[in-house]
C-alpha positions in Angstrom: 19.2 28.7 -19.6 22.2 30.9 -18.8 20.0 33.8 -17.9 18.5 32.1 -14.8 20.5 32.3 -11.6 21.8 29.0 -10.2 21.4 28.5 -6.5 21.9 25.8 -3.8 18.5 24.1 -3.8 16.9 23.4 -0.4 13.3 22.9 -1.5 10.9 22.7 -4.4 7.3 23.9 -4.9 4.6 21.4 -5.8 1.9 23.3 -7.6 -0.6 20.4 -7.3 -3.5 19.6 -9.5 -5.0 23.1 -9.6 -3.9 26.8 -9.3 -7.1 27.7 -7.4 -6.7 27.4 -3.7 -10.4 26.6 -3.0 -10.4 23.8 -5.5 -7.2 22.4 -4.1 -8.8 22.3 -0.7 -11.8 20.4 -2.0 -9.5 17.7 -3.2 -8.5 16.8 0.4 -11.4 14.6 1.3 -11.7 12.7 -2.0 -8.0 11.8 -2.0 -8.0 11.0 1.7 -11.0 8.6 1.1 -9.2 7.0 -1.9 -6.0 6.6 0.1 -7.8 5.0 3.0 -9.7 2.6 0.7 -6.4 1.7 -1.0 -4.6 1.1 2.2 -7.4 -0.8 3.9 -8.3 -2.9 0.8 -4.7 -4.0 0.1 -4.0 -4.6 3.8 -7.1 -6.9 4.1 -5.9 -8.8 1.1 -2.5 -9.4 2.7 -4.0 -10.5 6.0 -6.5 -12.8 4.2 -3.6 -14.5 2.3 -1.4 -14.8 5.4 -4.2 -16.3 7.7 -5.8 -18.7 5.2 -3.7 -21.8 4.6 -5.6 -22.5 1.3 -4.1 -19.3 -0.1 -0.5 -20.3 0.6 0.3 -20.9 -3.1 2.7 -19.1 -5.5 -0.1 -17.1 -7.1 -1.3 -15.6 -3.8 2.3 -15.2 -2.6 3.0 -12.8 -5.5 -0.5 -11.2 -5.0 0.3 -10.3 -1.4 3.6 -8.7 -2.5 1.7 -6.8 -5.2 -0.7 -5.5 -2.5 2.2 -4.5 -0.3 3.8 -2.7 -3.3 0.6 -0.9 -4.1 0.3 0.4 -0.5 3.9 1.7 -0.6 3.4 3.1 -4.1 0.4 5.2 -3.1 2.0 6.1 0.3 4.9 7.8 -1.4 2.8 10.6 -2.9 -0.7 11.0 -1.4 0.2 11.6 2.3 2.5 14.5 1.4 -0.1 15.9 -0.9 -2.7 15.7 1.8 -0.3 17.3 4.3 0.4 20.2 2.0 -3.3 20.8 1.4 -4.0 20.7 5.1 -1.1 23.0 6.0 -1.8 25.2 3.0 1.8 24.8 1.9 3.3 23.7 -1.4 6.8 23.2 -0.2 8.8 19.9 -0.3 12.4 19.8 0.8 15.2 18.8 -1.6 16.0 15.6 0.3 12.2 14.9 0.5 11.8 15.3 -3.2 14.7 13.0 -4.0 13.3 10.4 -1.6 9.8 10.7 -3.0 11.2 10.2 -6.6 13.2 7.2 -5.5 10.4 5.3 -3.8 7.9 6.2 -6.4 10.1 4.7 -9.1 11.0 1.8 -6.9 7.4 0.6 -6.2 6.2 1.6 -9.7 8.8 -0.6 -11.4 8.2 -3.4 -8.8 4.6 -3.5 -9.8 5.5 -4.1 -13.4 7.9 -7.0 -12.4 5.3 -8.6 -10.1 2.6 -8.4 -12.8 5.1 -10.1 -15.2 6.0 -12.8 -12.6 2.3 -13.4 -12.0 1.6 -13.8 -15.7 4.4 -16.4 -15.8 2.8 -18.2 -12.9 -0.5 -18.4 -14.7 1.3 -19.6 -17.8 2.9 -22.5 -15.9 -0.4 -23.3 -14.1 -2.4 -23.5 -17.3 0.1 -24.8 -19.9 2.1 -27.1 -17.6 -0.4 -28.0 -14.8 1.3 -31.4 -13.9 4.7 -29.7 -13.4 3.3 -26.6 -11.7 4.4 -27.3 -8.1 7.8 -28.6 -9.3 8.5 -25.4 -11.4 6.9 -22.9 -9.0 8.6 -24.2 -5.9 9.2 -21.9 -2.9 12.9 -21.4 -3.8 12.2 -20.4 -7.3 9.4 -18.1 -6.2 11.8 -16.5 -3.7 14.4 -15.9 -6.5 11.7 -14.3 -8.8 10.7 -12.0 -5.9 14.3 -11.1 -5.0 15.2 -10.5 -8.6 12.2 -8.1 -8.9 13.3 -6.2 -5.8 16.9 -6.0 -6.9 16.2 -4.7 -10.4 13.7 -2.2 -9.1 16.1 -0.9 -6.4 19.0 -0.7 -8.9 17.0 1.2 -11.5 15.6 3.7 -8.9 18.9 4.2 -7.3 20.7 4.8 -10.6 18.2 7.4 -11.8 18.0 9.1 -8.4 21.8 9.4 -8.1 22.0 11.0 -11.5 19.8 13.8 -10.2 22.6 14.7 -7.7 24.9 15.8 -10.5 22.4 18.4 -11.7 22.4 22.0 -10.6 19.0 23.8 -10.4 17.9 27.4 -11.1 15.7 29.7 -9.2 12.6 28.4 -11.0 11.8 25.5 -8.8 8.0 25.1 -9.4 6.9 21.5 -10.3 3.6 21.3 -12.1 2.6 18.1 -10.3 1.4 16.9 -6.9 4.6 14.9 -6.4 8.2 15.0 -7.5 7.9 13.5 -10.9 11.3 12.6 -12.4 10.9 14.1 -15.9 9.6 17.5 -14.5 12.3 17.5 -11.9 15.0 17.2 -14.7 13.3 19.9 -16.7 14.1 22.4 -13.9 17.8 21.8 -14.1 20.2 24.4 -15.5 23.0 22.0 -16.2 23.3 19.5 -19.0 20.7 16.7 -18.7 21.8 14.5 -21.6 23.0 11.7 -19.4 19.8 11.8 -17.4 17.6 11.8 -20.5 19.6 9.0 -22.0 19.3 6.7 -18.9 15.6 7.4 -18.7 15.1 6.4 -22.3 17.2 3.2 -21.8 15.7 2.1 -18.6 12.1 3.0 -19.6 12.6 1.1 -22.8 13.9 -2.0 -21.0 11.5 -1.9 -18.1 8.6 -1.1 -20.4 9.2 -3.5 -23.3 10.6 -6.5 -21.5 7.9 -7.0 -18.8 5.1 -6.2 -21.3 6.6 -8.7 -23.8 6.8 -11.3 -21.1 3.1 -10.8 -20.2 2.0 -10.8 -23.9 4.0 -14.0 -24.5 2.6 -15.7 -21.5 -1.0 -14.9 -22.4 -0.5 -15.9 -26.0 0.5 -19.3 -24.9 -2.3 -19.4 -22.3 -5.0 -18.5 -24.9 -3.5 -21.2 -27.3 -3.7 -23.8 -24.5 -7.3 -22.8 -23.5 -8.5 -23.1 -27.2 -7.2 -26.7 -27.2 -9.6 -27.6 -24.4 -12.6 -29.4 -25.8 -15.3 -28.6 -23.2 -16.7 -25.2 -22.7 -16.7 -25.7 -18.9 -13.0 -26.5 -19.0 -12.2 -23.4 -21.0 -14.1 -21.2 -18.6 -12.4 -22.8 -15.6 -9.0 -22.3 -17.1 -9.6 -18.7 -18.1 -11.2 -17.8 -14.8 -7.9 -18.6 -13.0 -6.2 -15.7 -14.8 -9.2 -13.3 -15.3 -8.4 -11.2 -12.3 -4.7 -10.8 -13.2 -5.6 -9.9 -16.8 -8.0 -7.2 -15.5 -5.3 -5.8 -13.2 -2.7 -5.8 -16.0 -5.2 -4.1 -18.4 -5.9 -1.4 -15.7 -2.3 -0.8 -14.9 -0.9 -0.6 -18.4 -4.1 1.0 -19.8 -3.9 3.9 -17.3 -0.1 4.2 -17.7 -0.3 4.3 -21.5 -3.2 6.8 -21.3 -1.0 9.1 -19.1 1.9 8.8 -21.5 -0.2 9.6 -24.6 -2.0 12.5 -22.9 1.3 14.0 -21.7 2.7 13.6 -25.2 -0.3 15.2 -26.8 -1.0 18.0 -24.3 1.2 21.1 -24.0 0.1 21.7 -20.4 1.9 19.6 -17.9 -1.0 20.1 -15.5 -3.1 17.8 -17.8 -0.6 15.0 -17.4 -0.6 15.5 -13.7 -4.3 15.1 -13.5 -4.2 12.1 -15.8 -1.5 10.4 -13.6 -4.0 10.2 -10.8 -5.4 7.2 -12.7 -2.4 4.9 -12.2 -1.0 6.4 -9.0 -4.3 6.4 -7.0 -7.2 4.8 -8.9 -5.4 1.6 -10.1 -4.0 0.6 -6.7 -7.4 1.3 -5.1 -9.3 -1.0 -7.6 -6.9 -3.9 -7.5 -8.2 -5.5 -4.3 -11.8 -5.1 -5.5 -10.9 -6.8 -8.8 -9.4 -9.8 -7.1 -12.0 -9.8 -4.3 -15.0 -9.8 -6.6 -13.7 -12.3 -9.2 -12.0 -14.8 -6.9 -14.1 -17.1 -4.7 -11.1 -18.1 -2.5 -10.4 -14.5 -1.7 -14.0 -13.8 -0.9 -14.1 -16.7 1.6 -10.8 -15.7 3.1 -11.9 -12.1 3.5 -15.2 -13.2 5.1 -13.5 -14.9 8.0 -11.6 -12.0 9.5 -14.5 -9.6 8.8 -17.0 -12.0 10.5 -14.6 -12.4 13.4 -14.2 -8.7 13.7 -17.9 -8.1 13.7 -18.4 -10.9 16.3 -15.7 -9.4 18.5 -17.3 -5.9 18.2 -20.7 -7.4 19.1 -19.3 -9.1 22.2 -17.6 -5.9 23.3 -20.8 -3.9 22.8 -22.8 -6.4 24.7 -20.3 -6.4 27.6 -20.4 -2.6 27.8 -24.2 -2.6 27.8 -24.3 -5.1 30.7 -21.8 -3.0 32.7 
Protein backbone atom coordinates (compact mmCIF):
# COMPACT_ATOMS: atom_id res chain seq x y z
CA UNK A 1 0.00 0.00 0.00
CA UNK A 2 2.82 2.40 0.80
CA UNK A 3 4.60 1.67 -2.46
CA UNK A 4 1.85 3.14 -4.58
CA UNK A 5 1.91 6.87 -5.16
CA UNK A 6 -1.01 8.88 -3.82
CA UNK A 7 -2.46 11.51 -6.11
CA UNK A 8 -5.36 13.91 -6.35
CA UNK A 9 -8.08 11.87 -8.02
CA UNK A 10 -9.98 13.45 -10.91
CA UNK A 11 -11.33 10.32 -12.62
CA UNK A 12 -11.67 6.53 -12.44
CA UNK A 13 -11.53 3.86 -15.13
CA UNK A 14 -14.55 1.57 -15.50
CA UNK A 15 -13.27 -1.65 -17.10
CA UNK A 16 -16.79 -2.88 -17.84
CA UNK A 17 -17.94 -6.46 -18.29
CA UNK A 18 -15.18 -7.57 -20.65
CA UNK A 19 -11.56 -6.80 -21.49
CA UNK A 20 -12.19 -7.40 -25.20
CA UNK A 21 -13.15 -4.25 -27.06
CA UNK A 22 -15.22 -6.07 -29.70
CA UNK A 23 -17.25 -7.95 -27.10
CA UNK A 24 -17.76 -4.73 -25.14
CA UNK A 25 -19.18 -3.09 -28.27
CA UNK A 26 -21.56 -6.02 -28.82
CA UNK A 27 -23.07 -5.36 -25.39
CA UNK A 28 -24.40 -1.95 -26.47
CA UNK A 29 -27.59 -3.07 -28.21
CA UNK A 30 -28.69 -5.74 -25.69
CA UNK A 31 -28.24 -3.34 -22.78
CA UNK A 32 -29.91 -0.48 -24.67
CA UNK A 33 -32.87 -2.75 -25.41
CA UNK A 34 -33.15 -3.90 -21.79
CA UNK A 35 -32.93 -0.30 -20.54
CA UNK A 36 -35.66 0.89 -22.93
CA UNK A 37 -37.91 -2.03 -21.95
CA UNK A 38 -37.31 -1.27 -18.26
CA UNK A 39 -37.98 2.45 -18.68
CA UNK A 40 -41.07 1.98 -20.87
CA UNK A 41 -42.58 -0.87 -18.85
CA UNK A 42 -42.26 0.87 -15.50
CA UNK A 43 -43.44 4.18 -16.94
CA UNK A 44 -46.55 2.53 -18.39
CA UNK A 45 -47.26 1.01 -14.99
CA UNK A 46 -47.03 4.43 -13.33
CA UNK A 47 -49.30 6.04 -15.95
CA UNK A 48 -51.84 3.23 -15.68
CA UNK A 49 -52.01 3.57 -11.88
CA UNK A 50 -52.33 7.36 -12.06
CA UNK A 51 -55.04 7.42 -14.76
CA UNK A 52 -57.22 4.55 -13.50
CA UNK A 53 -59.23 5.50 -10.42
CA UNK A 54 -59.75 1.82 -9.51
CA UNK A 55 -56.01 1.58 -8.83
CA UNK A 56 -55.95 4.46 -6.34
CA UNK A 57 -55.35 2.10 -3.42
CA UNK A 58 -52.40 1.73 -1.02
CA UNK A 59 -51.08 -1.37 -2.82
CA UNK A 60 -50.85 0.38 -6.18
CA UNK A 61 -49.63 3.60 -4.57
CA UNK A 62 -46.56 1.75 -3.32
CA UNK A 63 -46.27 -0.15 -6.60
CA UNK A 64 -46.08 3.11 -8.58
CA UNK A 65 -43.29 4.30 -6.29
CA UNK A 66 -41.48 0.98 -6.77
CA UNK A 67 -41.70 1.44 -10.54
CA UNK A 68 -40.32 4.98 -10.23
CA UNK A 69 -37.49 3.69 -8.03
CA UNK A 70 -36.68 0.95 -10.56
CA UNK A 71 -36.46 3.51 -13.37
CA UNK A 72 -34.05 5.65 -11.35
CA UNK A 73 -32.12 2.60 -10.11
CA UNK A 74 -31.40 1.44 -13.66
CA UNK A 75 -30.80 4.99 -14.94
CA UNK A 76 -27.90 5.54 -12.53
CA UNK A 77 -25.72 2.91 -14.23
CA UNK A 78 -26.84 1.84 -17.71
CA UNK A 79 -26.84 5.23 -19.55
CA UNK A 80 -23.23 5.91 -18.47
CA UNK A 81 -22.23 2.41 -19.52
CA UNK A 82 -23.87 2.86 -22.93
CA UNK A 83 -22.24 6.28 -23.36
CA UNK A 84 -18.79 4.88 -22.59
CA UNK A 85 -19.28 2.04 -25.07
CA UNK A 86 -20.47 4.44 -27.76
CA UNK A 87 -17.65 6.90 -27.12
CA UNK A 88 -15.12 4.06 -26.73
CA UNK A 89 -14.14 5.49 -23.37
CA UNK A 90 -13.90 3.95 -19.91
CA UNK A 91 -13.49 7.17 -17.93
CA UNK A 92 -15.82 8.48 -15.25
CA UNK A 93 -15.04 11.62 -13.28
CA UNK A 94 -14.46 11.57 -9.51
CA UNK A 95 -17.61 13.59 -8.87
CA UNK A 96 -19.54 11.47 -11.35
CA UNK A 97 -18.38 8.31 -9.62
CA UNK A 98 -19.45 9.55 -6.19
CA UNK A 99 -22.81 10.67 -7.58
CA UNK A 100 -23.37 7.31 -9.25
CA UNK A 101 -22.49 5.46 -6.05
CA UNK A 102 -24.85 7.66 -4.02
CA UNK A 103 -27.89 7.29 -6.27
CA UNK A 104 -27.26 3.58 -6.86
CA UNK A 105 -27.32 2.93 -3.10
CA UNK A 106 -30.26 5.31 -2.61
CA UNK A 107 -32.63 3.61 -5.04
CA UNK A 108 -31.35 0.11 -4.26
CA UNK A 109 -32.13 0.57 -0.55
CA UNK A 110 -35.42 2.31 -1.40
CA UNK A 111 -36.45 -0.81 -3.32
CA UNK A 112 -35.93 -2.98 -0.24
CA UNK A 113 -38.00 -0.66 1.96
CA UNK A 114 -40.81 -0.42 -0.59
CA UNK A 115 -40.95 -4.20 -0.94
CA UNK A 116 -41.16 -4.44 2.85
CA UNK A 117 -43.94 -1.85 3.05
CA UNK A 118 -45.83 -3.67 0.29
CA UNK A 119 -45.51 -6.93 2.25
CA UNK A 120 -47.00 -5.18 5.29
CA UNK A 121 -49.82 -3.85 3.09
CA UNK A 122 -50.64 -7.41 1.96
CA UNK A 123 -50.46 -8.60 5.57
CA UNK A 124 -53.06 -6.03 6.67
CA UNK A 125 -55.26 -6.73 3.62
CA UNK A 126 -55.40 -10.49 4.23
CA UNK A 127 -55.09 -10.76 8.01
CA UNK A 128 -57.17 -7.67 8.94
CA UNK A 129 -59.43 -7.04 5.91
CA UNK A 130 -62.16 -5.24 7.88
CA UNK A 131 -59.69 -2.71 9.24
CA UNK A 132 -57.63 -2.37 6.04
CA UNK A 133 -58.80 1.10 4.98
CA UNK A 134 -58.57 2.36 8.57
CA UNK A 135 -55.00 1.12 9.07
CA UNK A 136 -53.70 1.85 5.57
CA UNK A 137 -55.10 5.37 5.44
CA UNK A 138 -53.48 8.01 3.16
CA UNK A 139 -51.65 9.69 6.04
CA UNK A 140 -50.08 6.44 7.25
CA UNK A 141 -49.13 5.45 3.68
CA UNK A 142 -47.45 8.84 3.26
CA UNK A 143 -45.52 8.33 6.52
CA UNK A 144 -44.34 4.88 5.37
CA UNK A 145 -43.19 6.29 2.03
CA UNK A 146 -41.49 9.29 3.64
CA UNK A 147 -39.73 7.06 6.15
CA UNK A 148 -38.46 4.84 3.33
CA UNK A 149 -37.05 7.85 1.49
CA UNK A 150 -35.46 9.39 4.61
CA UNK A 151 -33.72 6.17 5.67
CA UNK A 152 -32.50 5.52 2.12
CA UNK A 153 -31.15 9.05 1.73
CA UNK A 154 -29.46 9.00 5.14
CA UNK A 155 -27.78 5.65 4.50
CA UNK A 156 -26.53 6.62 1.04
CA UNK A 157 -25.35 10.05 2.17
CA UNK A 158 -23.46 8.59 5.14
CA UNK A 159 -21.60 5.97 3.11
CA UNK A 160 -20.90 8.42 0.28
CA UNK A 161 -19.51 11.11 2.60
CA UNK A 162 -17.17 8.56 4.18
CA UNK A 163 -15.56 8.08 0.76
CA UNK A 164 -14.46 11.73 0.82
CA UNK A 165 -12.09 11.00 3.71
CA UNK A 166 -10.20 8.42 1.62
CA UNK A 167 -7.11 9.11 -0.46
CA UNK A 168 -6.59 7.10 -3.63
CA UNK A 169 -3.51 5.80 -5.40
CA UNK A 170 -2.54 5.75 -9.05
CA UNK A 171 -4.30 2.40 -9.58
CA UNK A 172 -7.80 3.69 -10.32
CA UNK A 173 -9.25 0.84 -12.40
CA UNK A 174 -12.65 -0.49 -11.28
CA UNK A 175 -13.53 -4.02 -12.40
CA UNK A 176 -17.18 -3.16 -12.95
CA UNK A 177 -19.48 -1.29 -15.31
CA UNK A 178 -20.37 1.24 -12.60
CA UNK A 179 -18.82 2.70 -9.44
CA UNK A 180 -19.58 -0.10 -6.99
CA UNK A 181 -18.95 0.94 -3.39
CA UNK A 182 -16.84 -2.04 -2.23
CA UNK A 183 -14.53 -1.91 -5.24
CA UNK A 184 -14.20 1.85 -4.90
CA UNK A 185 -13.03 1.45 -1.29
CA UNK A 186 -10.56 -1.26 -2.30
CA UNK A 187 -8.72 1.32 -4.43
CA UNK A 188 -8.01 3.55 -1.42
CA UNK A 189 -4.51 3.91 0.00
CA UNK A 190 -5.67 5.29 3.36
CA UNK A 191 -7.22 3.38 6.24
CA UNK A 192 -10.68 2.02 5.31
CA UNK A 193 -11.63 0.53 8.68
CA UNK A 194 -14.41 3.07 9.35
CA UNK A 195 -15.80 2.62 5.84
CA UNK A 196 -15.80 -1.16 6.13
CA UNK A 197 -17.38 -1.00 9.58
CA UNK A 198 -20.22 1.25 8.42
CA UNK A 199 -20.83 -0.93 5.37
CA UNK A 200 -21.16 -4.02 7.56
CA UNK A 201 -23.45 -2.25 10.04
CA UNK A 202 -25.72 -0.65 7.46
CA UNK A 203 -25.80 -3.76 5.26
CA UNK A 204 -26.72 -5.87 8.25
CA UNK A 205 -29.47 -3.48 9.31
CA UNK A 206 -30.85 -2.83 5.82
CA UNK A 207 -30.56 -6.48 4.85
CA UNK A 208 -31.86 -8.20 7.97
CA UNK A 209 -34.64 -5.84 9.10
CA UNK A 210 -36.55 -5.55 5.77
CA UNK A 211 -36.16 -9.25 5.00
CA UNK A 212 -37.33 -10.15 8.52
CA UNK A 213 -40.35 -7.89 8.06
CA UNK A 214 -41.22 -9.56 4.75
CA UNK A 215 -40.82 -13.08 6.15
CA UNK A 216 -42.89 -12.22 9.22
CA UNK A 217 -45.67 -10.71 7.08
CA UNK A 218 -45.83 -13.73 4.80
CA UNK A 219 -45.72 -16.20 7.68
CA UNK A 220 -48.83 -14.52 9.08
CA UNK A 221 -50.38 -14.37 5.61
CA UNK A 222 -49.85 -18.10 5.01
CA UNK A 223 -51.30 -18.88 8.45
CA UNK A 224 -54.41 -16.81 7.69
CA UNK A 225 -54.85 -18.37 4.24
CA UNK A 226 -54.66 -21.91 5.66
CA UNK A 227 -57.52 -21.06 8.00
CA UNK A 228 -59.81 -20.32 5.04
CA UNK A 229 -62.09 -23.29 4.47
CA UNK A 230 -62.86 -23.00 0.74
CA UNK A 231 -60.25 -23.63 -1.94
CA UNK A 232 -61.57 -20.69 -3.96
CA UNK A 233 -61.15 -18.41 -0.99
CA UNK A 234 -57.58 -19.57 -0.47
CA UNK A 235 -56.76 -18.99 -4.13
CA UNK A 236 -58.32 -15.53 -4.12
CA UNK A 237 -56.43 -14.54 -0.97
CA UNK A 238 -53.10 -15.82 -2.23
CA UNK A 239 -53.57 -14.26 -5.69
CA UNK A 240 -53.61 -10.79 -4.13
CA UNK A 241 -50.00 -11.20 -2.99
CA UNK A 242 -48.66 -13.55 -5.71
CA UNK A 243 -47.17 -10.76 -7.83
CA UNK A 244 -45.44 -9.13 -4.87
CA UNK A 245 -44.05 -12.46 -3.70
CA UNK A 246 -42.64 -13.08 -7.20
CA UNK A 247 -40.95 -9.66 -7.26
CA UNK A 248 -39.51 -10.18 -3.77
CA UNK A 249 -38.17 -13.60 -4.78
CA UNK A 250 -36.62 -12.15 -7.92
CA UNK A 251 -35.00 -9.19 -6.14
CA UNK A 252 -33.62 -11.07 -3.15
CA UNK A 253 -32.81 -14.17 -5.19
CA UNK A 254 -30.65 -12.26 -7.67
CA UNK A 255 -29.06 -10.12 -4.92
CA UNK A 256 -28.20 -13.18 -2.85
CA UNK A 257 -26.86 -14.91 -5.95
CA UNK A 258 -24.54 -11.97 -6.65
CA UNK A 259 -23.36 -11.93 -3.04
CA UNK A 260 -22.60 -15.66 -3.03
CA UNK A 261 -20.89 -15.55 -6.42
CA UNK A 262 -18.70 -12.61 -5.40
CA UNK A 263 -17.79 -14.36 -2.16
CA UNK A 264 -16.89 -17.60 -3.93
CA UNK A 265 -15.20 -16.16 -7.02
CA UNK A 266 -11.72 -14.65 -6.89
CA UNK A 267 -12.34 -12.64 -10.05
CA UNK A 268 -14.29 -9.42 -9.46
CA UNK A 269 -15.35 -9.48 -13.11
CA UNK A 270 -17.51 -12.51 -12.32
CA UNK A 271 -19.45 -10.59 -9.67
CA UNK A 272 -19.79 -7.66 -12.10
CA UNK A 273 -21.44 -9.93 -14.67
CA UNK A 274 -23.65 -11.49 -12.00
CA UNK A 275 -24.76 -8.06 -10.76
CA UNK A 276 -26.49 -7.49 -14.11
CA UNK A 277 -29.26 -9.75 -12.78
CA UNK A 278 -30.41 -7.38 -10.02
CA UNK A 279 -29.34 -4.08 -11.59
CA UNK A 280 -30.92 -4.64 -15.02
CA UNK A 281 -32.90 -7.86 -15.32
CA UNK A 282 -34.95 -7.62 -12.10
CA UNK A 283 -36.23 -4.03 -12.71
CA UNK A 284 -37.03 -5.01 -16.31
CA UNK A 285 -39.12 -8.04 -15.30
CA UNK A 286 -41.09 -6.37 -12.49
CA UNK A 287 -43.69 -4.69 -14.77
CA UNK A 288 -44.22 -7.96 -16.65
CA UNK A 289 -44.76 -9.87 -13.40
CA UNK A 290 -47.41 -7.43 -12.19
CA UNK A 291 -48.89 -6.96 -15.65
CA UNK A 292 -49.30 -10.67 -16.38
CA UNK A 293 -50.57 -11.70 -12.95
CA UNK A 294 -52.87 -8.78 -12.16
CA UNK A 295 -56.18 -8.38 -13.98
CA UNK A 296 -56.67 -4.76 -12.85
CA UNK A 297 -53.25 -3.80 -14.23
CA UNK A 298 -54.02 -5.53 -17.53
CA UNK A 299 -57.26 -3.59 -17.91
CA UNK A 300 -55.63 -0.32 -16.87
CA UNK A 301 -52.77 -0.82 -19.33
CA UNK A 302 -55.21 -1.70 -22.09
CA UNK A 303 -56.91 1.70 -21.97
CA UNK A 304 -53.91 3.97 -22.73
CA UNK A 305 -52.57 1.48 -25.28
CA UNK A 306 -55.89 1.28 -27.11
CA UNK A 307 -56.24 5.08 -27.00
CA UNK A 308 -52.72 5.45 -28.36
CA UNK A 309 -53.40 3.02 -31.19
CA UNK A 310 -56.69 4.79 -32.01
CA UNK A 311 -54.96 8.20 -32.05
CA UNK A 312 -52.20 6.86 -34.28
CA UNK A 313 -54.85 5.39 -36.60
CA UNK A 314 -56.67 8.73 -36.82
CA UNK A 315 -53.44 10.58 -37.58
CA UNK A 316 -52.55 8.04 -40.27
CA UNK A 317 -55.99 8.33 -41.88
CA UNK A 318 -55.76 12.13 -41.82
CA UNK A 319 -52.37 12.08 -43.54
CA UNK A 320 -53.62 9.65 -46.18
CA UNK A 321 -56.57 11.92 -46.96
CA UNK A 322 -54.38 15.01 -47.22
